[in-house]
TORPA-339820 format. One record per residue (C-alpha): residue number from 1; x, y, z. Coordinates in Angstrom, 1 decimal, decimal comma, padded with zeros to 4 digits. Layout:
BEGIN
<r><vomar>NUM</vomar><u>X</u><v>Y</v><w>Z</w></r>
...
This chain:
BEGIN
<r><vomar>1</vomar><u>000,0</u><v>000,0</v><w>000,0</w></r>
<r><vomar>2</vomar><u>001,3</u><v>003,3</v><w>-000,8</w></r>
<r><vomar>3</vomar><u>002,2</u><v>006,1</v><w>001,6</w></r>
<r><vomar>4</vomar><u>-000,9</u><v>008,2</v><w>000,8</w></r>
<r><vomar>5</vomar><u>-003,3</u><v>005,0</v><w>001,1</w></r>
<r><vomar>6</vomar><u>-001,7</u><v>004,1</v><w>004,7</w></r>
<r><vomar>7</vomar><u>-001,9</u><v>007,7</v><w>005,7</w></r>
<r><vomar>8</vomar><u>-005,6</u><v>007,9</v><w>004,7</w></r>
<r><vomar>9</vomar><u>-006,4</u><v>004,7</v><w>006,4</w></r>
<r><vomar>10</vomar><u>-004,7</u><v>006,0</v><w>009,7</w></r>
<r><vomar>11</vomar><u>-006,4</u><v>009,4</v><w>009,5</w></r>
<r><vomar>12</vomar><u>-009,8</u><v>007,6</v><w>009,3</w></r>
<r><vomar>13</vomar><u>-008,9</u><v>005,4</v><w>012,4</w></r>
<r><vomar>14</vomar><u>-007,6</u><v>008,2</v><w>014,4</w></r>
<r><vomar>15</vomar><u>-010,7</u><v>010,2</v><w>013,7</w></r>
<r><vomar>16</vomar><u>-012,9</u><v>007,5</v><w>014,7</w></r>
<r><vomar>17</vomar><u>-011,0</u><v>006,9</v><w>017,9</w></r>
<r><vomar>18</vomar><u>-011,0</u><v>010,7</v><w>018,8</w></r>
<r><vomar>19</vomar><u>-014,7</u><v>010,7</v><w>018,2</w></r>
<r><vomar>20</vomar><u>-015,1</u><v>007,8</v><w>020,9</w></r>
<r><vomar>21</vomar><u>-017,2</u><v>005,6</v><w>018,5</w></r>
<r><vomar>22</vomar><u>-016,3</u><v>002,6</v><w>020,9</w></r>
<r><vomar>23</vomar><u>-016,1</u><v>000,2</v><w>017,9</w></r>
<r><vomar>24</vomar><u>-013,4</u><v>-001,3</v><w>015,7</w></r>
<r><vomar>25</vomar><u>-013,5</u><v>-000,7</v><w>012,2</w></r>
<r><vomar>26</vomar><u>-011,7</u><v>-002,4</v><w>009,3</w></r>
<r><vomar>27</vomar><u>-009,9</u><v>000,3</v><w>007,3</w></r>
<r><vomar>28</vomar><u>-010,2</u><v>-001,7</v><w>004,1</w></r>
<r><vomar>29</vomar><u>-014,0</u><v>-002,0</v><w>004,5</w></r>
<r><vomar>30</vomar><u>-014,1</u><v>001,8</v><w>005,4</w></r>
<r><vomar>31</vomar><u>-012,3</u><v>002,4</v><w>002,0</w></r>
<r><vomar>32</vomar><u>-014,5</u><v>000,1</v><w>000,1</w></r>
<r><vomar>33</vomar><u>-017,8</u><v>001,8</v><w>001,6</w></r>
<r><vomar>34</vomar><u>-016,3</u><v>005,0</v><w>000,4</w></r>
<r><vomar>35</vomar><u>-016,2</u><v>003,9</v><w>-003,2</w></r>
<r><vomar>36</vomar><u>-020,0</u><v>003,8</v><w>-002,8</w></r>
<r><vomar>37</vomar><u>-020,5</u><v>006,9</v><w>-000,9</w></r>
<r><vomar>38</vomar><u>-023,1</u><v>009,4</v><w>-002,0</w></r>
<r><vomar>39</vomar><u>-020,4</u><v>012,1</v><w>-002,1</w></r>
<r><vomar>40</vomar><u>-018,8</u><v>012,5</v><w>-005,3</w></r>
<r><vomar>41</vomar><u>-015,4</u><v>013,5</v><w>-003,8</w></r>
<r><vomar>42</vomar><u>-015,5</u><v>010,7</v><w>-001,4</w></r>
<r><vomar>43</vomar><u>-015,9</u><v>008,3</v><w>-004,2</w></r>
<r><vomar>44</vomar><u>-013,2</u><v>009,8</v><w>-006,3</w></r>
<r><vomar>45</vomar><u>-010,7</u><v>010,2</v><w>-003,2</w></r>
<r><vomar>46</vomar><u>-011,3</u><v>006,5</v><w>-002,5</w></r>
<r><vomar>47</vomar><u>-010,7</u><v>005,2</v><w>-006,1</w></r>
<r><vomar>48</vomar><u>-007,4</u><v>007,3</v><w>-006,3</w></r>
<r><vomar>49</vomar><u>-006,2</u><v>006,0</v><w>-002,9</w></r>
<r><vomar>50</vomar><u>-007,0</u><v>002,5</v><w>-003,9</w></r>
<r><vomar>51</vomar><u>-005,3</u><v>003,0</v><w>-007,3</w></r>
<r><vomar>52</vomar><u>-002,1</u><v>004,1</v><w>-005,7</w></r>
<r><vomar>53</vomar><u>-001,6</u><v>001,0</v><w>-003,9</w></r>
<r><vomar>54</vomar><u>001,0</u><v>-001,2</v><w>-005,3</w></r>
<r><vomar>55</vomar><u>-000,1</u><v>-004,0</v><w>-005,7</w></r>
<r><vomar>56</vomar><u>-003,9</u><v>-003,5</v><w>-005,2</w></r>
<r><vomar>57</vomar><u>-005,1</u><v>-006,3</v><w>-002,8</w></r>
<r><vomar>58</vomar><u>-007,4</u><v>-008,9</v><w>-004,1</w></r>
<r><vomar>59</vomar><u>-010,2</u><v>-007,8</v><w>-001,8</w></r>
<r><vomar>60</vomar><u>-010,5</u><v>-004,5</v><w>-003,7</w></r>
<r><vomar>61</vomar><u>-011,2</u><v>-006,4</v><w>-007,0</w></r>
<r><vomar>62</vomar><u>-014,9</u><v>-006,7</v><w>-006,7</w></r>
<r><vomar>63</vomar><u>-015,7</u><v>-003,2</v><w>-005,5</w></r>
<r><vomar>64</vomar><u>-013,5</u><v>-001,8</v><w>-008,3</w></r>
<r><vomar>65</vomar><u>-015,5</u><v>-003,8</v><w>-010,7</w></r>
<r><vomar>66</vomar><u>-018,6</u><v>-002,3</v><w>-009,6</w></r>
<r><vomar>67</vomar><u>-017,1</u><v>001,2</v><w>-009,5</w></r>
<r><vomar>68</vomar><u>-016,5</u><v>000,9</v><w>-013,3</w></r>
<r><vomar>69</vomar><u>-020,3</u><v>001,7</v><w>-013,5</w></r>
<r><vomar>70</vomar><u>-020,0</u><v>004,7</v><w>-011,4</w></r>
<r><vomar>71</vomar><u>-021,7</u><v>007,8</v><w>-012,8</w></r>
<r><vomar>72</vomar><u>-018,6</u><v>010,0</v><w>-012,4</w></r>
<r><vomar>73</vomar><u>-016,0</u><v>009,3</v><w>-015,3</w></r>
<r><vomar>74</vomar><u>-013,1</u><v>009,9</v><w>-012,9</w></r>
<r><vomar>75</vomar><u>-014,3</u><v>007,3</v><w>-010,4</w></r>
<r><vomar>76</vomar><u>-014,6</u><v>004,9</v><w>-013,4</w></r>
<r><vomar>77</vomar><u>-011,2</u><v>005,8</v><w>-014,9</w></r>
<r><vomar>78</vomar><u>-009,4</u><v>005,4</v><w>-011,4</w></r>
<r><vomar>79</vomar><u>-011,3</u><v>002,1</v><w>-010,9</w></r>
<r><vomar>80</vomar><u>-009,9</u><v>000,9</v><w>-014,3</w></r>
<r><vomar>81</vomar><u>-006,5</u><v>001,9</v><w>-013,6</w></r>
<r><vomar>82</vomar><u>-006,5</u><v>000,4</v><w>-010,1</w></r>
<r><vomar>83</vomar><u>-007,5</u><v>-003,0</v><w>-011,8</w></r>
<r><vomar>84</vomar><u>-004,1</u><v>-002,9</v><w>-013,7</w></r>
<r><vomar>85</vomar><u>-002,3</u><v>-002,7</v><w>-010,4</w></r>
<r><vomar>86</vomar><u>-003,5</u><v>-005,9</v><w>-008,9</w></r>
<r><vomar>87</vomar><u>-000,8</u><v>-008,1</v><w>-010,2</w></r>
<r><vomar>88</vomar><u>-000,9</u><v>-011,7</v><w>-010,5</w></r>
<r><vomar>89</vomar><u>-004,0</u><v>-012,1</v><w>-008,0</w></r>
<r><vomar>90</vomar><u>-006,0</u><v>-010,5</v><w>-011,0</w></r>
<r><vomar>91</vomar><u>-005,4</u><v>-013,2</v><w>-013,5</w></r>
<r><vomar>92</vomar><u>-008,6</u><v>-015,0</v><w>-012,5</w></r>
<r><vomar>93</vomar><u>-010,5</u><v>-011,8</v><w>-013,6</w></r>
<r><vomar>94</vomar><u>-008,8</u><v>-011,4</v><w>-016,9</w></r>
<r><vomar>95</vomar><u>-011,7</u><v>-013,0</v><w>-019,0</w></r>
<r><vomar>96</vomar><u>-014,1</u><v>-010,6</v><w>-017,2</w></r>
<r><vomar>97</vomar><u>-011,9</u><v>-007,7</v><w>-017,6</w></r>
<r><vomar>98</vomar><u>-011,5</u><v>-008,5</v><w>-021,3</w></r>
<r><vomar>99</vomar><u>-015,2</u><v>-008,8</v><w>-021,9</w></r>
<r><vomar>100</vomar><u>-015,7</u><v>-005,6</v><w>-020,2</w></r>
<r><vomar>101</vomar><u>-013,2</u><v>-003,8</v><w>-022,0</w></r>
<r><vomar>102</vomar><u>-015,1</u><v>-004,5</v><w>-025,4</w></r>
<r><vomar>103</vomar><u>-018,6</u><v>-003,8</v><w>-024,0</w></r>
<r><vomar>104</vomar><u>-018,2</u><v>-000,7</v><w>-021,6</w></r>
<r><vomar>105</vomar><u>-020,0</u><v>002,3</v><w>-022,6</w></r>
<r><vomar>106</vomar><u>-017,0</u><v>004,6</v><w>-021,7</w></r>
<r><vomar>107</vomar><u>-014,2</u><v>004,6</v><w>-024,2</w></r>
<r><vomar>108</vomar><u>-011,6</u><v>005,7</v><w>-021,7</w></r>
<r><vomar>109</vomar><u>-012,7</u><v>002,8</v><w>-019,4</w></r>
<r><vomar>110</vomar><u>-012,4</u><v>000,5</v><w>-022,2</w></r>
<r><vomar>111</vomar><u>-008,9</u><v>001,6</v><w>-023,0</w></r>
<r><vomar>112</vomar><u>-007,9</u><v>001,4</v><w>-019,3</w></r>
<r><vomar>113</vomar><u>-009,2</u><v>-002,0</v><w>-018,9</w></r>
<r><vomar>114</vomar><u>-007,1</u><v>-003,1</v><w>-022,1</w></r>
<r><vomar>115</vomar><u>-004,1</u><v>-001,7</v><w>-020,3</w></r>
<r><vomar>116</vomar><u>-005,1</u><v>-003,5</v><w>-017,0</w></r>
<r><vomar>117</vomar><u>-005,2</u><v>-006,7</v><w>-018,7</w></r>
<r><vomar>118</vomar><u>-001,8</u><v>-006,3</v><w>-020,3</w></r>
<r><vomar>119</vomar><u>-000,3</u><v>-005,4</v><w>-017,0</w></r>
<r><vomar>120</vomar><u>-001,9</u><v>-008,3</v><w>-015,2</w></r>
<r><vomar>121</vomar><u>-000,8</u><v>-010,7</v><w>-017,8</w></r>
<r><vomar>122</vomar><u>002,8</u><v>-009,4</v><w>-017,5</w></r>
<r><vomar>123</vomar><u>003,0</u><v>-009,4</v><w>-013,9</w></r>
<r><vomar>124</vomar><u>005,2</u><v>-011,9</v><w>-012,2</w></r>
């Protein structure tokens, strides 16, 4: 995970601890939830943070696949780019990514998914 991704998760945890919420949260689940948040900037930020992880953990694959259909093009683009950073864990999803890269309504997402498939296939 990148420095900014870790920083973001740490800030979330600290804010919740300071607020005295009294419950333990999983920072990964928090970030996945932010991909579906009603606030556009929250979704964009979450997608960018996940995209900055190297490699992107496997638990983010399905949420990123869902984010490919976000109504915001920046969220869709960041999700598509993040899928290329999954590495070898993304190999089971190559067929689905290939299909989506030919059928998706957004040409930028189609292009980013084609690159993602190339990156996954070349990962070692």
